[in-house]
C-alpha positions in Angstrom: 0.0 0.0 0.0 1.3 3.5 -0.8 0.6 6.7 1.1 -0.4 10.0 -0.5 3.3 11.1 -0.5 4.3 8.1 -2.6 5.9 6.4 0.4 5.4 2.8 1.4 4.2 2.7 5.0 6.1 0.6 7.5 4.8 -0.9 10.6 6.3 -0.1 14.0 5.1 -1.9 17.1 3.2 0.3 19.5 3.8 0.0 23.2 0.9 -2.5 23.4 2.5 -4.8 20.7 0.2 -3.7 17.9 1.8 -2.5 14.7 1.1 1.1 13.5 1.5 2.6 10.1 4.3 5.0 9.6 5.7 6.7 6.4 9.4 5.9 5.7 10.4 9.6 6.1 8.9 9.6 9.6 11.2 6.8 10.8 13.9 8.1 13.1 17.5 7.4 12.1 19.0 7.6 15.6 22.8 7.8 15.3 22.8 7.2 11.6 22.2 10.9 11.2 25.8 11.5 12.4 27.4 8.8 10.3 29.3 10.1 7.3 29.2 6.7 5.6 25.4 6.6 5.8 25.1 10.1 4.4 27.6 9.4 1.6 25.8 6.2 0.7 22.4 7.9 0.6 23.8 10.7 -1.6 25.5 8.1 -3.8 22.2 6.4 -4.4 20.7 9.7 -5.4 23.7 10.5 -7.7 23.4 7.1 -9.4 19.7 7.3 -9.9 20.0 10.8 -11.4 22.9 9.7 -13.6 21.0 6.7 -14.9 17.9 8.7 -15.5 19.8 11.5 -17.3 21.7 9.1 -19.5 18.8 6.5 -19.9 18.4 7.5 -23.6 21.9 6.2 -24.3 21.8 3.3 -21.9 25.1 4.0 -20.2 25.7 3.2 -16.5 28.1 5.1 -14.3 30.9 2.4 -14.4 30.6 2.1 -18.2 30.9 5.9 -18.5 34.0 5.9 -16.3 35.7 3.1 -18.3 34.9 4.8 -21.6 36.1 8.2 -20.3 39.4 6.7 -19.0 40.0 4.8 -22.3 39.2 7.9 -24.3 41.6 10.0 -22.3 44.3 7.3 -22.3 44.2 5.2 -25.5 46.1 2.0 -25.3 45.8 1.3 -21.6 45.7 -2.3 -20.6 42.7 -3.9 -18.9 44.8 -4.3 -15.8 45.6 -0.6 -15.7 41.9 0.4 -16.2 40.8 -2.0 -13.5 43.4 -0.7 -11.0 42.8 3.0 -11.7 39.1 2.7 -11.3 39.0 0.1 -8.6 37.1 -2.4 -10.6 37.5 -6.2 -10.1 39.3 -7.6 -13.2 36.6 -10.2 -13.9 33.9 -7.5 -13.7 35.9 -5.3 -16.1 36.2 -8.1 -18.6 32.4 -8.5 -18.6 31.9 -4.8 -18.9 34.4 -4.5 -21.8 32.7 -7.4 -23.5 29.4 -5.4 -23.5 31.1 -2.2 -24.7 32.8 -4.2 -27.4 29.5 -5.7 -28.5 28.1 -2.2 -28.8 31.1 -1.3 -30.9 32.3 1.4 -28.6 35.6 -0.2 -27.5 38.1 -2.4 -29.3 40.9 -4.5 -27.8 44.1 -4.7 -29.7 46.7 -7.3 -28.8 49.7 -5.8 -27.2 52.9 -5.9 -29.2 55.0 -6.1 -26.1 52.9 -8.6 -24.1 50.9 -11.2 -25.9 48.7 -11.8 -22.8 47.6 -8.2 -22.7 45.3 -6.0 -24.8 45.5 -2.3 -25.4 42.1 -0.6 -25.1 40.9 2.0 -27.6 37.6 3.6 -28.4 36.2 2.9 -31.8 35.2 5.8 -34.1 31.7 5.1 -33.0 32.8 5.0 -29.4 34.5 8.4 -29.7 31.3 9.9 -31.1 29.2 8.2 -28.5 31.5 9.4 -25.6 31.1 13.0 -26.8 27.3 12.6 -26.4 27.7 10.8 -23.1 29.9 13.7 -21.8 27.2 16.2 -22.7 24.6 14.3 -20.8 26.9 13.7 -17.9 27.4 17.5 -17.8 23.6 17.9 -17.5 23.7 15.4 -14.6 26.4 17.5 -12.9 24.1 20.5 -13.3 21.5 18.5 -11.4 24.0 17.8 -8.6 24.9 21.5 -8.5 21.2 22.4 -8.2 20.8 19.9 -5.3 23.9 21.0 -3.4 24.6 24.6 -4.6 27.6 25.5 -6.6 29.9 26.3 -3.6 28.9 23.0 -1.8 29.5 21.0 -4.9 32.9 22.4 -5.4 33.7 21.9 -1.7 32.5 18.3 -1.9 34.8 17.7 -4.8 37.7 19.1 -2.8 36.9 16.9 0.1 36.6 13.8 -2.0 39.7 14.6 -4.2 41.9 12.5 -1.9 39.9 9.4 -2.6 40.2 9.4 -6.4 
């Protein structure tokens, strides 16, 4: 059942053992309010939802965008280098690259110096697509700025710069 505000009601036990209806935003968070990790995670969820919604017409997820952007800025990187720089498990990156290759956005070229390695490059189609993705991602960043304010967005980026 949904309430008028679009929230799903939860049940909380009243003192007499009976459950009472309560909207999600009425549930107290106790000490979670003061936990940076909780706040960052909630903001990350909002960020990802907005990114996905803003880029839904091109069907690109945040991790795919990160990989394409990194390859576009650094043609010829190995899969290992991309995985390490972005903090993506190698097996997950292989699957992600497979999907980007199927979409003809990325190509793997066997390394001349290491036969076990591949150099990653954007295809011509990938370069064109990435330019569009970047325009849409800039629109997403405008949404973030609207949510936080320009000064707070810039400050947040400064704070988080040590983690990139």
